[in-house]
C-alpha positions in Angstrom: 2.8 -20.9 -0.7 1.8 -18.7 2.4 4.4 -20.4 4.4 7.2 -19.2 2.1 6.0 -15.7 2.2 6.3 -15.8 6.1 9.7 -17.4 5.9 10.8 -14.7 3.3 9.3 -11.9 5.6 11.0 -13.2 8.8 14.4 -13.6 7.1 14.0 -10.0 5.7 13.2 -8.6 9.2 16.1 -10.4 10.9 18.6 -9.2 8.3 17.3 -5.7 8.2 17.3 -5.5 12.0 20.9 -6.7 12.1 22.0 -3.8 9.9 19.5 -1.2 10.8 21.5 0.3 13.7 23.0 2.8 11.6 19.6 4.5 10.3 16.5 5.8 11.7 13.7 3.5 12.4 9.9 4.7 12.0 6.4 3.3 12.4 3.5 5.4 10.8 0.3 5.6 9.1 -2.2 7.9 7.4 -4.9 8.4 4.9 -4.8 7.4 1.4 -6.8 8.7 -1.7 -6.6 6.5 -4.7 -7.7 7.2 -8.3 -8.4 4.0 -10.2 -6.8 3.6 -13.7 -7.6 1.7 -16.9 -10.5 -0.6 -16.9 -10.7 -0.6 -13.1 -11.2 3.3 -13.5 -13.9 2.7 -16.0 -15.8 0.6 -13.4 -15.0 2.3 -10.0 -15.0 5.7 -8.4 -11.9 7.1 -6.5 -11.2 5.2 -3.3 -10.3 6.2 0.3 -8.4 4.2 2.8 -5.7 4.1 5.2 -2.1 2.7 5.4 0.4 1.6 8.0 4.1 1.5 7.3 7.3 0.4 9.1 10.7 1.8 8.0 13.9 0.1 9.2 17.0 2.4 8.7 19.9 1.1 6.6 22.4 3.5 6.6 22.0 7.3 6.6 19.7 7.7 3.6 18.1 4.4 3.2 15.3 2.2 4.9 13.6 -1.1 4.3 9.8 -0.5 4.3 6.9 -2.7 5.0 3.5 -1.4 4.1 -0.2 -2.6 4.4 -3.5 -0.9 4.6 -6.9 -0.8 3.0 -8.5 1.1 0.3 -12.2 0.9 -0.7 -13.8 1.6 -4.1 -17.5 2.0 -4.9 -18.6 1.0 -8.5 -20.0 3.6 -10.9 -23.5 2.0 -11.4 -26.5 3.0 -13.3 -29.0 1.1 -11.1 -30.2 2.3 -7.8 -30.7 -1.1 -6.3 -27.2 -2.5 -7.0 -24.1 -2.0 -4.8 -20.7 -3.2 -5.8 -17.4 -2.4 -3.8 -14.0 -3.4 -4.3 -10.9 -3.1 -2.0 -7.2 -3.4 -2.2 -5.2 -4.7 0.8 -1.4 -4.5 -0.1 1.4 -6.4 1.8 4.4 -4.7 0.2 8.2 -4.6 0.9 10.4 -2.0 -0.5 13.4 0.3 -0.1 13.1 4.0 0.6 16.1 6.2 -0.5 16.0 9.7 1.0 17.4 12.8 -0.7 17.4 15.6 2.1 13.6 15.1 2.8 12.6 14.0 -0.6 12.3 10.2 -1.2 11.7 7.5 -3.8 10.4 4.1 -2.8 9.9 1.1 -5.1 7.9 -1.8 -3.5 6.9 -5.4 -4.5 4.8 -7.9 -2.8 1.3 -9.5 -2.6 -2.3 -7.9 -2.4 -5.7 -9.0 -1.7 -8.5 -7.7 -3.8 -11.8 -8.2 -2.0 -15.1 -7.7 -4.1 -18.7 -7.5 -2.8 -21.7 -7.3 -5.0 -25.4 -6.9 -3.9 -28.4 -6.4 -6.2 -32.1 -7.2 -6.1 -31.7 -9.2 -9.4 -28.4 -11.1 -8.7 -28.4 -11.3 -4.9 -25.4 -11.0 -2.7 -21.8 -12.6 -3.2 -18.3 -12.0 -2.4 -15.0 -12.9 -3.9 -11.3 -12.1 -2.9 -8.6 -12.1 -5.7 -5.0 -12.0 -4.9 -1.9 -11.4 -7.0 1.7 -10.2 -7.2 1.6 -6.3 -6.8 4.1 -3.7 -7.3 4.2 0.1 -6.6 6.6 3.0 -7.0 6.2 6.2 -4.6 7.9 9.4 -4.1 7.2 12.1 -1.7 8.6 14.4 1.0 8.9 14.0 4.7 8.8 17.3 6.8 10.6 17.4 10.1 11.2 13.6 10.1 7.4 13.3 10.9 4.9 14.5 8.4 4.9 12.7 5.1 3.2 13.7 1.8 3.6 11.1 -1.0 2.2 10.1 -4.4 2.3 6.5 -5.7 1.5 4.3 -8.6 0.4 0.7 -7.8 -0.8 -2.2 -9.9 -1.6 -5.9 -9.7 -3.5 -8.3 -11.8 -6.1 -10.4 -10.2 -8.5 -12.9 -12.0 -7.4 -11.6 -15.3 -8.3 -7.8 -14.4 -5.3 -5.3 -13.9 -6.0 -3.1 -10.9 -4.0 0.1 -11.2 -4.2 3.1 -9.0 -2.6 6.4 -8.6 -2.6 7.4 -4.9 -1.9 10.5 -2.7 -1.0 10.0 0.8 -0.8 12.2 4.1 0.8 10.5 6.9 2.6 10.7 10.3 5.7 8.9 11.3 6.8 8.1 14.8 10.5 7.7 15.4 11.7 4.4 17.1 15.3 5.5 17.2 16.7 6.8 20.5 17.2 10.5 20.6 20.8 11.8 20.5 
């Protein structure tokens, strides 16, 4: 299964790089604040994290995007001697379409959902779920560098739907030659 993901990603990268000569290419990253939704939001507080993104230009107004990162969440607990944390590590591919600075960006992929629990009574254990994940984002890029965006992301791991609404602030470095 993992091998097919690697082959798919390599095929997409090679295909995108062959047609990416017309658009602008970027690599960037930034901070991510996520608000958990649904049952996940009933059990966990808002999360903080980071993201790293690559954008391969395809034409004047589009780019293929590759996104990863990490967001961590602490459980809303009633007990002082119990700590539980959950995380999200997305591996997403998508398409960003630009409208004079504004953009929309649907994404699909895979995510890891690490979980750590430590309590006086239950002891310490970890678990990592994984699942198909999708996201839909929109935002604005100022001066082709500073990016402000919002996104909805969801995946279902071990029977639990993990949905978040995220706000992002990032900086992008152009990989395209200056004209």
